[in-house]
C-alpha positions in Angstrom: 20.5 19.8 -0.6 16.9 21.6 -2.0 18.5 22.0 -5.5 19.8 18.2 -5.2 16.4 17.1 -4.7 14.7 18.9 -7.1 17.4 18.1 -9.8 16.4 14.1 -8.8 12.4 14.9 -9.2 13.3 16.4 -12.7 15.4 13.6 -13.8 12.8 11.1 -12.6 10.1 13.0 -14.6 12.5 12.8 -17.5 13.0 9.5 -17.4 9.8 8.3 -16.5 7.0 10.4 -18.4 8.0 8.5 -21.7 7.4 5.1 -19.8 4.1 6.0 -19.7 3.3 4.9 -22.8 4.6 1.2 -22.6 1.0 0.1 -21.3 -0.3 1.2 -24.8 2.3 -0.4 -26.7 1.6 -3.6 -24.8 -2.2 -3.2 -25.6 -1.1 -2.9 -29.3 0.8 -6.3 -29.0 -2.0 -7.9 -27.2 -4.5 -7.0 -29.8 -2.0 -7.8 -32.6 -1.9 -11.2 -31.5 -5.4 -11.6 -31.0 -5.5 -10.4 -34.6 -3.2 -13.0 -35.8 -5.3 -16.2 -34.6 -6.5 -17.9 -37.7 -10.5 -17.8 -37.8 -10.9 -21.6 -35.9 -8.4 -20.8 -33.0 -10.0 -17.3 -32.7 -13.9 -18.9 -32.8 -12.6 -21.3 -29.8 -11.2 -18.4 -27.8 -14.5 -16.8 -27.9 -16.6 -20.2 -27.3 -14.4 -20.9 -24.2 -14.7 -17.4 -22.8 -18.5 -17.6 -23.1 -18.7 -21.2 -21.7 -16.8 -19.7 -18.3 -18.7 -16.6 -18.3 -21.9 -17.8 -18.5 -20.8 -21.0 -16.0 -19.9 -18.3 -13.6 -23.1 -16.7 -14.0 -24.8 -19.8 -13.5 -23.1 -20.4 -10.4 -23.5 -16.7 -8.7 -27.3 -16.5 -10.0 -28.0 -19.9 -9.1 -29.6 -20.3 -12.8 -29.3 -24.3 -12.6 -28.6 -24.6 -16.3 -26.9 -27.4 -17.6 -23.6 -27.8 -19.0 -24.9 -28.7 -21.9 -27.6 -25.4 -22.0 -24.4 -23.3 -21.0 -22.7 -24.5 -24.2 -25.5 -23.9 -26.4 -25.8 -20.1 -25.2 -22.2 -19.7 -25.5 -22.2 -20.7 -29.4 -25.5 -18.5 -29.7 -23.6 -15.7 -28.1 -20.5 -15.4 -30.3 -21.0 -12.5 -32.1 -21.9 -10.6 -28.8 -18.8 -11.8 -27.3 -16.6 -10.9 -30.1 -17.9 -7.4 -30.4 -17.6 -6.8 -26.5 -14.3 -8.1 -26.8 -13.2 -5.7 -29.6 -14.8 -2.6 -27.7 -12.8 -3.8 -24.5 -9.6 -4.2 -26.3 -10.1 -0.7 -27.8 -11.5 0.9 -24.6 -8.1 -0.2 -23.1 -6.2 0.8 -25.9 -7.6 4.5 -25.9 -7.4 5.0 -21.9 -3.3 3.8 -22.2 -2.8 5.9 -25.2 -5.1 9.1 -23.6 -3.9 9.1 -20.2 -0.2 9.4 -21.1 -1.2 12.2 -23.2 -3.3 14.0 -20.7 -0.3 13.9 -18.4 2.1 15.6 -21.2 -0.4 18.1 -21.2 -2.7 17.4 -24.4 -6.2 18.2 -23.2 -9.9 18.8 -24.7 -10.4 18.1 -28.0 -6.7 18.2 -29.0 -6.7 15.0 -26.7 -10.1 13.5 -28.6 -8.3 14.2 -31.8 -4.6 12.8 -31.4 -5.7 9.8 -29.0 -8.5 9.2 -31.3 -6.9 9.3 -34.4 -3.9 7.1 -33.5 -6.4 4.5 -31.9 -8.9 4.6 -35.1 -5.8 4.4 -37.4 -4.6 1.4 -35.6 -8.2 -0.3 -35.8 -8.4 0.1 -39.5 -4.6 -1.2 -39.8 -5.5 -4.0 -37.7 -8.4 -5.1 -39.6 -6.1 -4.9 -42.7 -3.9 -7.2 -41.1 -6.7 -9.5 -40.5 -6.9 -10.0 -44.2 -3.7 -12.0 -43.9 -4.9 -14.3 -41.6 -6.4 -17.5 -42.8 -10.3 -17.8 -42.3 -10.0 -13.6 -41.2 -11.4 -10.8 -43.1 -11.6 -7.1 -42.4 -15.2 -5.7 -41.2 -15.9 -2.3 -41.2 -18.4 -3.0 -38.4 -15.3 -4.2 -36.3 -13.8 -0.7 -37.0 -17.0 0.8 -35.7 -17.4 -0.9 -32.9 -13.7 -0.5 -32.1 -14.2 3.4 -32.6 -17.0 3.4 -29.7 -14.8 1.7 -27.1 -12.0 4.1 -28.5 -14.1 7.3 -28.0 -15.5 5.7 -24.7 -11.8 5.4 -23.5 -11.0 8.6 -24.0 -13.9 10.4 -22.5 -13.5 8.4 -19.3 -9.7 9.1 -19.5 -10.9 13.1 -19.8 -13.6 12.6 -16.7 -10.9 11.2 -14.4 -8.4 13.3 -15.3 -10.5 16.6 -14.9 -11.7 15.0 -11.6 -8.2 14.2 -10.3 -7.0 17.9 -11.5 -10.1 19.4 -9.5 -10.1 17.2 -6.3 -6.6 15.6 -5.8 -4.1 17.8 -7.4 -5.9 21.3 -6.8 -4.9 21.3 -3.4 -1.5 20.9 -3.9 -1.2 23.5 -6.4 -2.6 25.8 -3.9 -0.5 25.0 -1.3 2.5 25.7 -3.8 0.7 29.0 -4.2 0.6 29.7 -0.3 4.1 28.9 0.1 5.3 31.3 -2.9 3.4 34.1 -1.5 
């Protein structure tokens, strides 16, 4: 029975480990879909996000802003909304790429190099893709903002992974060592 359970556990790991990359594939599809929007569609989405965030802030902090003022603020903040979106998209992509690599045992500078190279390469290809979309153009500044999000995501993944290994999983490995002694 013990060997059967070990076999089941190994089979599940063999099947499920590769599936840990599914979130990265989903994030790449989401980023591609946002990049495929033409300039007007993209601007409208950014504007609507700005209005929703500012309306929420107005309600939570009881600012007393009029809807006209919120619309003006959203219009003025378009640059920051777009750059925040770039940072966030690529932060999430980096986490969804770095975490499975970490699970597979890629750590330290190798993790930074592998996940960073892949994600920055994807950011460059994504900007190139935008050159084919009406009203959009590739910008080096966007790749730089993407890169900041990428390396922030990788660092957060390394911190969370290290913390988990030192706190949650270390007692489990110590327990296994005691049983084997």
